[in-house]
C-alpha positions as protocol buffer text, in pm:
chain_id: "A"
residue {
  index: 1
  type: UNK
  ca { x: 9349 y: 10610 z: -14 }
}
residue {
  index: 2
  type: UNK
  ca { x: 9253 y: 10467 z: -351 }
}
residue {
  index: 3
  type: UNK
  ca { x: 9437 y: 10553 z: -672 }
}
residue {
  index: 4
  type: UNK
  ca { x: 9272 y: 10513 z: -1012 }
}
residue {
  index: 5
  type: UNK
  ca { x: 9386 y: 10584 z: -1367 }
}
residue {
  index: 6
  type: UNK
  ca { x: 9165 y: 10780 z: -1607 }
}
residue {
  index: 7
  type: UNK
  ca { x: 9163 y: 10570 z: -1922 }
}
residue {
  index: 8
  type: UNK
  ca { x: 9119 y: 10878 z: -2141 }
}
residue {
  index: 9
  type: UNK
  ca { x: 9494 y: 10927 z: -2094 }
}
residue {
  index: 10
  type: UNK
  ca { x: 9552 y: 10618 z: -2307 }
}
residue {
  index: 11
  type: UNK
  ca { x: 9299 y: 10684 z: -2584 }
}
residue {
  index: 12
  type: UNK
  ca { x: 9584 y: 10718 z: -2836 }
}
residue {
  index: 13
  type: UNK
  ca { x: 9746 y: 10386 z: -2739 }
}
residue {
  index: 14
  type: UNK
  ca { x: 9518 y: 10102 z: -2853 }
}
residue {
  index: 15
  type: UNK
  ca { x: 9424 y: 9830 z: -2797 }
}
residue {
  index: 16
  type: UNK
  ca { x: 9253 y: 9878 z: -2462 }
}
residue {
  index: 17
  type: UNK
  ca { x: 9341 y: 9527 z: -2349 }
}
residue {
  index: 18
  type: UNK
  ca { x: 9713 y: 9611 z: -2373 }
}
residue {
  index: 19
  type: UNK
  ca { x: 9658 y: 9931 z: -2175 }
}
residue {
  index: 20
  type: UNK
  ca { x: 9476 y: 9743 z: -1900 }
}
residue {
  index: 21
  type: UNK
  ca { x: 9752 y: 9483 z: -1882 }
}
residue {
  index: 22
  type: UNK
  ca { x: 10013 y: 9759 z: -1861 }
}
residue {
  index: 23
  type: UNK
  ca { x: 9826 y: 9934 z: -1581 }
}
residue {
  index: 24
  type: UNK
  ca { x: 9787 y: 9614 z: -1382 }
}
residue {
  index: 25
  type: UNK
  ca { x: 10157 y: 9535 z: -1423 }
}
residue {
  index: 26
  type: UNK
  ca { x: 10242 y: 9890 z: -1313 }
}
residue {
  index: 27
  type: UNK
  ca { x: 10048 y: 9842 z: -991 }
}
residue {
  index: 28
  type: UNK
  ca { x: 9711 y: 10005 z: -1050 }
}
residue {
  index: 29
  type: UNK
  ca { x: 9402 y: 9830 z: -913 }
}
residue {
  index: 30
  type: UNK
  ca { x: 9140 y: 10081 z: -1028 }
}
residue {
  index: 31
  type: UNK
  ca { x: 9058 y: 10277 z: -1341 }
}
residue {
  index: 32
  type: UNK
  ca { x: 8811 y: 10547 z: -1437 }
}
residue {
  index: 33
  type: UNK
  ca { x: 8611 y: 10510 z: -1755 }
}
residue {
  index: 34
  type: UNK
  ca { x: 8478 y: 10759 z: -2007 }
}
residue {
  index: 35
  type: UNK
  ca { x: 8196 y: 10764 z: -2258 }
}
residue {
  index: 36
  type: UNK
  ca { x: 8387 y: 10630 z: -2556 }
}
residue {
  index: 37
  type: UNK
  ca { x: 8441 y: 10297 z: -2379 }
}
residue {
  index: 38
  type: UNK
  ca { x: 8080 y: 10207 z: -2301 }
}
residue {
  index: 39
  type: UNK
  ca { x: 7973 y: 10065 z: -2637 }
}
residue {
  index: 40
  type: UNK
  ca { x: 8032 y: 9694 z: -2565 }
}
residue {
  index: 41
  type: UNK
  ca { x: 7988 y: 9654 z: -2192 }
}
residue {
  index: 42
  type: UNK
  ca { x: 8035 y: 9278 z: -2188 }
}
residue {
  index: 43
  type: UNK
  ca { x: 8369 y: 9302 z: -2367 }
}
residue {
  index: 44
  type: UNK
  ca { x: 8483 y: 9586 z: -2142 }
}
residue {
  index: 45
  type: UNK
  ca { x: 8379 y: 9396 z: -1830 }
}
residue {
  index: 46
  type: UNK
  ca { x: 8567 y: 9090 z: -1952 }
}
residue {
  index: 47
  type: UNK
  ca { x: 8879 y: 9293 z: -2030 }
}
residue {
  index: 48
  type: UNK
  ca { x: 8876 y: 9447 z: -1684 }
}
residue {
  index: 49
  type: UNK
  ca { x: 8835 y: 9106 z: -1524 }
}
residue {
  index: 50
  type: UNK
  ca { x: 9119 y: 8961 z: -1729 }
}
residue {
  index: 51
  type: UNK
  ca { x: 9349 y: 9241 z: -1614 }
}
residue {
  index: 52
  type: UNK
  ca { x: 9227 y: 9223 z: -1255 }
}
residue {
  index: 53
  type: UNK
  ca { x: 9116 y: 9588 z: -1253 }
}
residue {
  index: 54
  type: UNK
  ca { x: 8807 y: 9760 z: -1113 }
}
residue {
  index: 55
  type: UNK
  ca { x: 8635 y: 10050 z: -1287 }
}
residue {
  index: 56
  type: UNK
  ca { x: 8540 y: 10235 z: -971 }
}
residue {
  index: 57
  type: UNK
  ca { x: 8418 y: 10554 z: -1139 }
}
residue {
  index: 58
  type: UNK
  ca { x: 8327 y: 10684 z: -1481 }
}
residue {
  index: 59
  type: UNK
  ca { x: 8267 y: 10999 z: -1682 }
}
residue {
  index: 60
  type: UNK
  ca { x: 7928 y: 11021 z: -1850 }
}
residue {
  index: 61
  type: UNK
  ca { x: 7792 y: 11271 z: -2099 }
}
residue {
  index: 62
  type: UNK
  ca { x: 7502 y: 11494 z: -2004 }
}
residue {
  index: 63
  type: UNK
  ca { x: 7294 y: 11346 z: -2286 }
}
residue {
  index: 64
  type: UNK
  ca { x: 7305 y: 11001 z: -2132 }
}
residue {
  index: 65
  type: UNK
  ca { x: 7266 y: 11095 z: -1767 }
}
residue {
  index: 66
  type: UNK
  ca { x: 6982 y: 11336 z: -1835 }
}
residue {
  index: 67
  type: UNK
  ca { x: 6823 y: 11177 z: -2140 }
}
residue {
  index: 68
  type: UNK
  ca { x: 6863 y: 10808 z: -2061 }
}
residue {
  index: 69
  type: UNK
  ca { x: 6933 y: 10764 z: -1689 }
}
residue {
  index: 70
  type: UNK
  ca { x: 6841 y: 10396 z: -1707 }
}
residue {
  index: 71
  type: UNK
  ca { x: 7122 y: 10342 z: -1957 }
}
residue {
  index: 72
  type: UNK
  ca { x: 7368 y: 10538 z: -1741 }
}
residue {
  index: 73
  type: UNK
  ca { x: 7279 y: 10326 z: -1438 }
}
residue {
  index: 74
  type: UNK
  ca { x: 7304 y: 10007 z: -1643 }
}
residue {
  index: 75
  type: UNK
  ca { x: 7656 y: 10103 z: -1752 }
}
residue {
  index: 76
  type: UNK
  ca { x: 7761 y: 10193 z: -1398 }
}
residue {
  index: 77
  type: UNK
  ca { x: 7616 y: 9878 z: -1244 }
}
residue {
  index: 78
  type: UNK
  ca { x: 7749 y: 9645 z: -1512 }
}
residue {
  index: 79
  type: UNK
  ca { x: 8100 y: 9779 z: -1465 }
}
residue {
  index: 80
  type: UNK
  ca { x: 8081 y: 9797 z: -1085 }
}
residue {
  index: 81
  type: UNK
  ca { x: 8114 y: 10174 z: -1052 }
}
residue {
  index: 82
  type: UNK
  ca { x: 8036 y: 10358 z: -731 }
}
residue {
  index: 83
  type: UNK
  ca { x: 8082 y: 10709 z: -876 }
}
residue {
  index: 84
  type: UNK
  ca { x: 7926 y: 10877 z: -1180 }
}
residue {
  index: 85
  type: UNK
  ca { x: 8063 y: 11214 z: -1293 }
}
residue {
  index: 86
  type: UNK
  ca { x: 7953 y: 11448 z: -1570 }
}
residue {
  index: 87
  type: UNK
  ca { x: 8273 y: 11606 z: -1702 }
}
residue {
  index: 88
  type: UNK
  ca { x: 8184 y: 11869 z: -1959 }
}
residue {
  index: 89
  type: UNK
  ca { x: 7939 y: 12100 z: -2128 }
}
residue {
  index: 90
  type: UNK
  ca { x: 8007 y: 12219 z: -2481 }
}
residue {
  index: 91
  type: UNK
  ca { x: 8122 y: 12579 z: -2519 }
}
residue {
  index: 92
  type: UNK
  ca { x: 7816 y: 12681 z: -2720 }
}
residue {
  index: 93
  type: UNK
  ca { x: 7585 y: 12540 z: -2450 }
}
residue {
  index: 94
  type: UNK
  ca { x: 7751 y: 12702 z: -2149 }
}
residue {
  index: 95
  type: UNK
  ca { x: 7568 y: 12966 z: -1947 }
}
residue {
  index: 96
  type: UNK
  ca { x: 7707 y: 13317 z: -1970 }
}
residue {
  index: 97
  type: UNK
  ca { x: 7608 y: 13464 z: -1635 }
}
residue {
  index: 98
  type: UNK
  ca { x: 7552 y: 13374 z: -1272 }
}
residue {
  index: 99
  type: UNK
  ca { x: 7180 y: 13312 z: -1314 }
}
residue {
  index: 100
  type: UNK
  ca { x: 7248 y: 13072 z: -1597 }
}
residue {
  index: 101
  type: UNK
  ca { x: 7509 y: 12880 z: -1399 }
}
residue {
  index: 102
  type: UNK
  ca { x: 7279 y: 12861 z: -1098 }
}
residue {
  index: 103
  type: UNK
  ca { x: 7013 y: 12712 z: -1323 }
}
residue {
  index: 104
  type: UNK
  ca { x: 7267 y: 12469 z: -1465 }
}
residue {
  index: 105
  type: UNK
  ca { x: 7362 y: 12362 z: -1112 }
}
residue {
  index: 106
  type: UNK
  ca { x: 6996 y: 12292 z: -1037 }
}
residue {
  index: 107
  type: UNK
  ca { x: 6972 y: 12098 z: -1364 }
}
residue {
  index: 108
  type: UNK
  ca { x: 7271 y: 11885 z: -1266 }
}
residue {
  index: 109
  type: UNK
  ca { x: 7124 y: 11816 z: -923 }
}
residue {
  index: 110
  type: UNK
  ca { x: 6797 y: 11705 z: -1085 }
}
residue {
  index: 111
  type: UNK
  ca { x: 6959 y: 11477 z: -1343 }
}
residue {
  index: 112
  type: UNK
  ca { x: 7170 y: 11320 z: -1069 }
}
residue {
  index: 113
  type: UNK
  ca { x: 6875 y: 11214 z: -856 }
}
residue {
  index: 114
  type: UNK
  ca { x: 6830 y: 10869 z: -1019 }
}
residue {
  index: 115
  type: UNK
  ca { x: 7202 y: 10802 z: -969 }
}
residue {
  index: 116
  type: UNK
  ca { x: 7195 y: 10907 z: -604 }
}
residue {
  index: 117
  type: UNK
  ca { x: 6870 y: 10719 z: -545 }
}
residue {
  index: 118
  type: UNK
  ca { x: 7044 y: 10407 z: -676 }
}
residue {
  index: 119
  type: UNK
  ca { x: 7306 y: 10445 z: -402 }
}
residue {
  index: 120
  type: UNK
  ca { x: 7586 y: 10584 z: -620 }
}
residue {
  index: 121
  type: UNK
  ca { x: 7778 y: 10910 z: -594 }
}
residue {
  index: 122
  type: UNK
  ca { x: 7692 y: 11168 z: -860 }
}
residue {
  index: 123
  type: UNK
  ca { x: 7900 y: 11475 z: -930 }
}
residue {
  index: 124
  type: UNK
  ca { x: 8055 y: 11726 z: -1167 }
}
residue {
  index: 125
  type: UNK
  ca { x: 8413 y: 11718 z: -1298 }
}
residue {
  index: 126
  type: UNK
  ca { x: 8557 y: 12062 z: -1371 }
}
residue {
  index: 127
  type: UNK
  ca { x: 8790 y: 12207 z: -1628 }
}
residue {
  index: 128
  type: UNK
  ca { x: 8917 y: 12566 z: -1612 }
}
residue {
  index: 129
  type: UNK
  ca { x: 8612 y: 12752 z: -1745 }
}
residue {
  index: 130
  type: UNK
  ca { x: 8414 y: 12682 z: -1427 }
}
residue {
  index: 131
  type: UNK
  ca { x: 8671 y: 12885 z: -1232 }
}
residue {
  index: 132
  type: UNK
  ca { x: 8609 y: 13209 z: -1423 }
}
residue {
  index: 133
  type: UNK
  ca { x: 8503 y: 13509 z: -1216 }
}
residue {
  index: 134
  type: UNK
  ca { x: 8135 y: 13590 z: -1272 }
}
residue {
  index: 135
  type: UNK
  ca { x: 8161 y: 13899 z: -1057 }
}
residue {
  index: 136
  type: UNK
  ca { x: 8229 y: 13946 z: -691 }
}
residue {
  index: 137
  type: UNK
  ca { x: 8463 y: 13649 z: -689 }
}
residue {
  index: 138
  type: UNK
  ca { x: 8180 y: 13405 z: -763 }
}
residue {
  index: 139
  type: UNK
  ca { x: 8253 y: 13126 z: -1013 }
}
residue {
  index: 140
  type: UNK
  ca { x: 8041 y: 12876 z: -1205 }
}
residue {
  index: 141
  type: UNK
  ca { x: 8183 y: 12601 z: -984 }
}
residue {
  index: 142
  type: UNK
  ca { x: 8057 y: 12784 z: -676 }
}
residue {
  index: 143
  type: UNK
  ca { x: 7707 y: 12784 z: -821 }
}
residue {
  index: 144
  type: UNK
  ca { x: 7725 y: 12417 z: -918 }
}
residue {
  index: 145
  type: UNK
  ca { x: 7837 y: 12331 z: -566 }
}
residue {
  index: 146
  type: UNK
  ca { x: 7565 y: 12553 z: -417 }
}
residue {
  index: 147
  type: UNK
  ca { x: 7309 y: 12330 z: -587 }
}
residue {
  index: 148
  type: UNK
  ca { x: 7433 y: 12040 z: -374 }
}
residue {
  index: 149
  type: UNK
  ca { x: 7622 y: 11864 z: -653 }
}
residue {
  index: 150
  type: UNK
  ca { x: 7934 y: 11679 z: -538 }
}
residue {
  index: 151
  type: UNK
  ca { x: 8264 y: 11756 z: -708 }
}
residue {
  index: 152
  type: UNK
  ca { x: 8536 y: 11555 z: -871 }
}
residue {
  index: 153
  type: UNK
  ca { x: 8782 y: 11840 z: -840 }
}
residue {
  index: 154
  type: UNK
  ca { x: 9043 y: 11846 z: -1116 }
}
residue {
  index: 155
  type: UNK
  ca { x: 9340 y: 11998 z: -937 }
}
residue {
  index: 156
  type: UNK
  ca { x: 9536 y: 12060 z: -1256 }
}
residue {
  index: 157
  type: UNK
  ca { x: 9261 y: 12264 z: -1417 }
}
residue {
  index: 158
  type: UNK
  ca { x: 9213 y: 12459 z: -1093 }
}
residue {
  index: 159
  type: UNK
  ca { x: 9579 y: 12560 z: -1114 }
}
residue {
  index: 160
  type: UNK
  ca { x: 9558 y: 12638 z: -1487 }
}
residue {
  index: 161
  type: UNK
  ca { x: 9268 y: 12872 z: -1407 }
}
residue {
  index: 162
  type: UNK
  ca { x: 9499 y: 13062 z: -1173 }
}
residue {
  index: 163
  type: UNK
  ca { x: 9363 y: 12932 z: -843 }
}
residue {
  index: 164
  type: UNK
  ca { x: 9527 y: 12754 z: -552 }
}
residue {
  index: 165
  type: UNK
  ca { x: 9416 y: 12387 z: -539 }
}
residue {
  index: 166
  type: UNK
  ca { x: 9465 y: 12378 z: -162 }
}
residue {
  index: 167
  type: UNK
  ca { x: 9224 y: 12669 z: -117 }
}
residue {
  index: 168
  type: UNK
  ca { x: 8959 y: 12495 z: -325 }
}
residue {
  index: 169
  type: UNK
  ca { x: 9004 y: 12164 z: -142 }
}
residue {
  index: 170
  type: UNK
  ca { x: 8955 y: 12345 z: 188 }
}
residue {
  index: 171
  type: UNK
  ca { x: 8665 y: 12547 z: 48 }
}
residue {
  index: 172
  type: UNK
  ca { x: 8448 y: 12248 z: -41 }
}
residue {
  index: 173
  type: UNK
  ca { x: 8595 y: 11974 z: 176 }
}
residue {
  index: 174
  type: UNK
  ca { x: 8358 y: 11677 z: 209 }
}
residue {
  index: 175
  type: UNK
  ca { x: 8158 y: 11789 z: -96 }
}
residue {
  index: 176
  type: UNK
  ca { x: 8463 y: 11676 z: -296 }
}
residue {
  index: 177
  type: UNK
  ca { x: 8414 y: 11304 z: -351 }
}
residue {
  index: 178
  type: UNK
  ca { x: 8722 y: 11253 z: -571 }
}
residue {
  index: 179
  type: UNK
  ca { x: 9009 y: 11452 z: -717 }
}
residue {
  index: 180
  type: UNK
  ca { x: 9192 y: 11437 z: -1046 }
}
residue {
  index: 181
  type: UNK
  ca { x: 9562 y: 11440 z: -974 }
}
residue {
  index: 182
  type: UNK
  ca { x: 9746 y: 11598 z: -1265 }
}
residue {
  index: 183
  type: UNK
  ca { x: 10059 y: 11804 z: -1295 }
}
residue {
  index: 184
  type: UNK
  ca { x: 10164 y: 12104 z: -1501 }
}
residue {
  index: 185
  type: UNK
  ca { x: 10502 y: 12133 z: -1671 }
}
residue {
  index: 186
  type: UNK
  ca { x: 10730 y: 12423 z: -1589 }
}
residue {
  index: 187
  type: UNK
  ca { x: 10707 y: 12716 z: -1828 }
}
residue {
  index: 188
  type: UNK
  ca { x: 10860 y: 12629 z: -2162 }
}
residue {
  index: 189
  type: UNK
  ca { x: 10861 y: 12255 z: -2090 }
}
residue {
  index: 190
  type: UNK
  ca { x: 10626 y: 11977 z: -2196 }
}
residue {
  index: 191
  type: UNK
  ca { x: 10521 y: 12164 z: -2507 }
}
residue {
  index: 192
  type: UNK
  ca { x: 10485 y: 11838 z: -2698 }
}
residue {
  index: 193
  type: UNK
  ca { x: 10244 y: 11719 z: -2429 }
}
residue {
  index: 194
  type: UNK
  ca { x: 10023 y: 12030 z: -2420 }
}
residue {
  index: 195
  type: UNK
  ca { x: 10202 y: 12165 z: -2115 }
}
residue {
  index: 196
  type: UNK
  ca { x: 10112 y: 11878 z: -1883 }
}
residue {
  index: 197
  type: UNK
  ca { x: 10360 y: 11669 z: -1683 }
}
residue {
  index: 198
  type: UNK
  ca { x: 10371 y: 11334 z: -1511 }
}
residue {
  index: 199
  type: UNK
  ca { x: 10240 y: 11363 z: -1156 }
}
residue {
  index: 200
  type: UNK
  ca { x: 10523 y: 11472 z: -926 }
}
residue {
  index: 201
  type: UNK
  ca { x: 10733 y: 11603 z: -1213 }
}
residue {
  index: 202
  type: UNK
  ca { x: 10574 y: 11944 z: -1261 }
}
residue {
  index: 203
  type: UNK
  ca { x: 10504 y: 12258 z: -1063 }
}
residue {
  index: 204
  type: UNK
  ca { x: 10221 y: 12142 z: -834 }
}
residue {
  index: 205
  type: UNK
  ca { x: 10285 y: 12152 z: -458 }
}
residue {
  index: 206
  type: UNK
  ca { x: 10182 y: 11796 z: -378 }
}
residue {
  index: 207
  type: UNK
  ca { x: 10289 y: 11803 z: -13 }
}
residue {
  index: 208
  type: UNK
  ca { x: 10049 y: 12090 z: 57 }
}
residue {
  index: 209
  type: UNK
  ca { x: 9778 y: 11933 z: -158 }
}
residue {
  index: 210
  type: UNK
  ca { x: 9805 y: 11594 z: 13 }
}
residue {
  index: 211
  type: UNK
  ca { x: 9785 y: 11765 z: 351 }
}
residue {
  index: 212
  type: UNK
  ca { x: 9462 y: 11937 z: 249 }
}
residue {
  index: 213
  type: UNK
  ca { x: 9317 y: 11615 z: 108 }
}
residue {
  index: 214
  type: UNK
  ca { x: 9394 y: 11430 z: 431 }
}
residue {
  index: 215
  type: UNK
  ca { x: 9252 y: 11710 z: 646 }
}
residue {
  index: 216
  type: UNK
  ca { x: 8926 y: 11697 z: 452 }
}
residue {
  index: 217
  type: UNK
  ca { x: 8894 y: 11319 z: 438 }
}
residue {
  index: 218
  type: UNK
  ca { x: 8927 y: 11298 z: 58 }
}
residue {
  index: 219
  type: UNK
  ca { x: 9064 y: 10957 z: -28 }
}
residue {
  index: 220
  type: UNK
  ca { x: 8984 y: 10882 z: -394 }
}
residue {
  index: 221
  type: UNK
  ca { x: 9248 y: 11006 z: -637 }
}
residue {
  index: 222
  type: UNK
  ca { x: 9247 y: 10969 z: -1016 }
}
residue {
  index: 223
  type: UNK
  ca { x: 9572 y: 11031 z: -1202 }
}
residue {
  index: 224
  type: UNK
  ca { x: 9543 y: 11198 z: -1540 }
}
residue {
  index: 225
  type: UNK
  ca { x: 9749 y: 11349 z: -1819 }
}
residue {
  index: 226
  type: UNK
  ca { x: 9555 y: 11488 z: -2114 }
}
residue {
  index: 227
  type: UNK
  ca { x: 9815 y: 11404 z: -2378 }
}
residue {
  index: 228
  type: UNK
  ca { x: 10111 y: 11187 z: -2275 }
}
residue {
  index: 229
  type: UNK
  ca { x: 10356 y: 11086 z: -2546 }
}
residue {
  index: 230
  type: UNK
  ca { x: 10422 y: 10765 z: -2353 }
}
residue {
  index: 231
  type: UNK
  ca { x: 10132 y: 10647 z: -2139 }
}
residue {
  index: 232
  type: UNK
  ca { x: 10332 y: 10369 z: -1976 }
}
residue {
  index: 233
  type: UNK
  ca { x: 10592 y: 10622 z: -1859 }
}
residue {
  index: 234
  type: UNK
  ca { x: 10317 y: 10848 z: -1729 }
}
residue {
  index: 235
  type: UNK
  ca { x: 10144 y: 10563 z: -1546 }
}
residue {
  index: 236
  type: UNK
  ca { x: 10464 y: 10434 z: -1388 }
}
residue {
  index: 237
  type: UNK
  ca { x: 10604 y: 10768 z: -1272 }
}
residue {
  index: 238
  type: UNK
  ca { x: 10272 y: 10905 z: -1159 }
}
residue {
  index: 239
  type: UNK
  ca { x: 10177 y: 10605 z: -950 }
}
residue {
  index: 240
  type: UNK
  ca { x: 10516 y: 10611 z: -783 }
}
residue {
  index: 241
  type: UNK
  ca { x: 10477 y: 10981 z: -707 }
}
residue {
  index: 242
  type: UNK
  ca { x: 10127 y: 10946 z: -562 }
}
residue {
  index: 243
  type: UNK
  ca { x: 10232 y: 10654 z: -345 }
}
residue {
  index: 244
  type: UNK
  ca { x: 10521 y: 10866 z: -218 }
}
residue {
  index: 245
  type: UNK
  ca { x: 10283 y: 11142 z: -109 }
}
């Protein structure tokens, strides 16, 4: 099992070098990047080396992966990534029906070919809108998966969408190449953190989830909290919780 930290959690706690040092001291060995970090690759690479951390995966915008795949591969290779995930599509660009989502899945599969051909994993990272019912129980995420695109399944957003994370882990099994491990605060709690909680301190059934992950051979976990008030607290408590799983 590998445990990474999505650096987006710490976007409000500059400088990055201090965040990386904190994560290393906490016990993390891996991090996941996101688009806002890829401006100065040499400086980022040096900061990771100084902290002794690996950036094993990263989130990339559609514009880069589709419009400039050479740049996306350069970023991934420079930083030593083995996984490239597209995490979002703007609301005004989202398909509105099953046919549109099927076409979007095919588009994702096509834009991912250079990444896969380079020997890296390519996939889609979900939020909650991909779990909406398009009719007959079919969801946008089903259609993305049907196109052969691997999934970085965000377990927190699956739960927010009203679905059982265990059911979705079992549904797509080996097609899930990583999971985002995030927790949801009990009703009425965590309001100053947008309703999220440190991993292991919310309502998610981690024993059942870990059992499903193990049964399906899913070993790469990325901890995330969309808006922690204290990122060091979140990192420390979440890593301890995941290790205890």
